[in-house]
C-alpha positions in Angstrom: 6.0 24.8 28.5 6.2 28.2 26.9 3.2 29.7 25.1 3.5 30.8 21.5 2.9 34.5 20.9 -0.1 35.0 18.7 0.2 37.3 15.7 -2.4 39.7 14.5 -3.2 37.3 11.7 -3.7 34.5 14.3 -6.1 36.6 16.3 -8.0 37.6 13.1 -8.3 33.9 12.1 -9.6 33.1 15.5 -12.3 35.9 15.1 -13.3 34.3 11.8 -13.4 30.9 13.5 -15.7 32.3 16.2 -17.9 33.6 13.4 -18.1 30.2 11.8 -18.6 28.3 15.1 -21.2 30.8 16.5 -22.9 32.5 13.5 -25.5 34.0 15.8 -22.9 35.9 17.9 -22.7 39.7 17.6 -19.4 41.4 16.9 -19.5 42.5 20.6 -19.6 38.8 21.7 -16.8 37.8 19.4 -14.7 40.8 20.7 -15.3 39.6 24.3 -14.4 36.1 23.4 -11.1 37.3 21.8 -10.2 39.3 24.9 -11.0 36.4 27.2 -8.9 33.9 25.1 -5.9 36.0 24.3 -5.5 38.3 27.4 -3.6 35.8 29.4 -0.9 35.6 26.7 1.7 38.0 25.5 0.9 40.8 23.1 1.4 40.2 19.4 4.5 41.7 17.7 4.1 45.2 16.4 6.4 44.6 13.4 3.9 42.4 11.6 0.5 43.9 11.3 -0.8 42.1 8.3 -3.5 39.6 7.5 -2.2 38.2 4.2 -5.0 36.0 3.1 -7.5 38.8 3.4 -6.2 40.5 0.3 -8.2 38.0 -1.7 -11.4 38.7 0.1 -11.6 42.5 0.1 -9.6 45.6 -0.8 -6.8 46.4 1.5 -8.5 49.6 2.8 -11.3 47.4 4.1 -9.5 44.5 5.8 -6.8 46.8 7.2 -9.3 49.3 8.6 -8.8 48.2 12.2 -5.0 47.7 12.1 -4.3 51.2 13.5 -6.5 50.3 16.5 -4.6 47.0 16.9 -1.3 48.9 16.7 -2.4 51.3 19.4 -3.6 48.4 21.5 -0.3 46.7 21.3 1.6 49.9 22.1 -0.6 50.6 25.2 -0.9 46.9 26.0 -4.7 47.0 25.9 -6.4 43.8 24.7 -9.7 45.5 24.4 -8.3 47.9 21.8 -6.6 45.1 19.9 -9.9 43.2 19.8 -11.8 46.3 18.7 -9.4 46.6 15.7 -9.7 43.0 14.8 -13.5 43.2 14.9 -13.5 46.4 12.8 -11.4 44.6 10.1 -13.6 41.5 10.3 -16.8 43.6 10.0 -15.4 45.7 7.1 -14.4 42.5 5.2 -17.7 40.8 5.8 -19.7 43.9 4.8 -17.6 44.3 1.6 -18.2 40.6 0.6 -21.9 40.9 1.4 -22.3 44.0 -0.7 -19.9 43.3 -3.6 -19.0 39.6 -3.6 -15.4 38.4 -3.2 -12.6 40.5 -4.6 -12.0 39.7 -8.2 -15.4 38.1 -8.8 -17.5 41.2 -9.6 -16.5 42.3 -13.0 -13.8 42.2 -15.6 -12.2 45.4 -14.2 -11.6 43.8 -10.8 -10.6 40.4 -12.2 -7.1 39.7 -11.1 -6.5 37.2 -13.9 -7.0 39.7 -16.8 -3.7 39.9 -18.6 -2.4 36.8 -16.9 -4.6 34.2 -18.5 -3.4 35.0 -22.0 0.2 34.9 -21.1 -0.2 31.6 -19.2 -2.1 30.0 -22.1 0.6 31.2 -24.6 3.4 29.9 -22.3 1.7 26.5 -21.8 1.0 26.2 -25.4 4.5 26.9 -26.4 6.4 24.8 -23.8 4.1 22.0 -22.7 4.0 18.8 -24.8 0.7 18.2 -26.5 0.0 14.9 -24.7 0.5 16.5 -21.3 -1.6 19.6 -22.2 -4.4 17.3 -23.4 -4.2 15.4 -20.2 -4.5 18.6 -18.1 -7.3 20.0 -20.2 -9.1 16.6 -19.9 -8.9 16.9 -16.1 -10.2 20.5 -16.2 -13.3 19.4 -18.0 -14.2 16.8 -15.4 
């Protein structure tokens, strides 16, 4: 049976899973576990160095901090370098959340719904039948 090639996002998600499963582990221990788990497989593709769901957790400059290390690790076929990049991105994301809260939750300026909520309300009010809107709003209140 052929083994599926892990993507950078898969490796990052695994690092997050280690963090949840073993909250007392240091970043060094997570890095070692990643290398041990993934080093027997093929290297992730270089064309897709993104971690899409992280955009909601921290600014791109934080969660993408380690991607240059990951890229270099893939190019030189070095799992330690890949794991170092993943850990750097994980650490930056966690530090950002600890210091500022999740992206979009801090203040009005960072709220991603500003400018969208009014348009949605206007559109729903204009096109949705009153009985359906009342039903939805009733569900919201519960």
